N, C-alpha and C positions, 0 to 999 in steps of 0.2 A: 716439146711436149711427148711426141712418140718416143724419144730417146730416153726421157725420164720413165716413161711407162716401162720400156724394155729393161732400164736398170733395176725398177722394182721387181720385175719378173725374175730376173737373173740374180737378184740380191747384191747389186753392185753400189753398196753404201758409199764408197768414195766419189763416184760419179753424181749421185744424187745431192751429197754435199756440194760438190762443185758447182752445180747448176741450181743451187739454192742461194738466194742472195744472203749474205753473211749478217745482215742486221735482222733476218727473220729465221734462220735455220736454228732449230733447238740444239742446245749443246749435247743434249743426251739423246739424239736421234737413234733410233733403233728399228730393224725391220722385223723383230720379234712379235709373233702373234698376228703378222698380216696374212689374209688368205692367199691362195695361189691363183693369181689372176690368169684368166685364159684368152681375153680379147678386149680390146680398146675400140670405142666408139667415139669419135669426135661429133658431139651435136651441133656446136658453132663455135665461130673464133673471129675475133676481130682485132685490129690494132690501130693504134694513132699516135705518130711521133715514136716515142720510147715507151709506150704502154702497150700491153697485150693481154688479151683475155680469152680463154678456152673453156668452153663448157664441154665435159665429157662424161661418159660412163665406163667404168672399168668392171667386166663381168667376171664371175668366179662361182664356183659351186659351193653350197652350204648343206649338208645332210642331204646330198644327191638332188638338190634344187638349185636351179640356175637363178642367181640374184645379181645385184650390181651395186657399186657405190659410184654416186654421182657428184660432180663437183664443178664449181665455177671457180677456175684458177686465174689468179692475176699474175702477169711477168712485167719485168722492166728490162730495157735494153740498155746494157753498159758496155762500152768498147766492142760494139758489134756482137755481142753475146746476149741471149735472152736468158734471163735469171728468174726462177720462181719466187714469189714473194709470198702471197698468202692465197688461201682457197675457202671458199664457203662450200660445206658439204650439204648436199639437198636431200 
């Protein structure tokens, strides 16, 4: 999760695609229009067998006001690698 956040911060689209399960990754994925994230907070996380869940907040400024995007992300473990599948924005 933290490495994916870092990839969004630095604009590493190839890494984001690599860590997104191919059955779920949108073909037209773009980083255009995303805010400039400044901090990541992991609210909670859990895993069982090959399924993982991460609840996080990614903070950014909008019009000089601190705000955040909050998501409950789901991951699946394949060949010892955790891959993002879906997320529910809260």
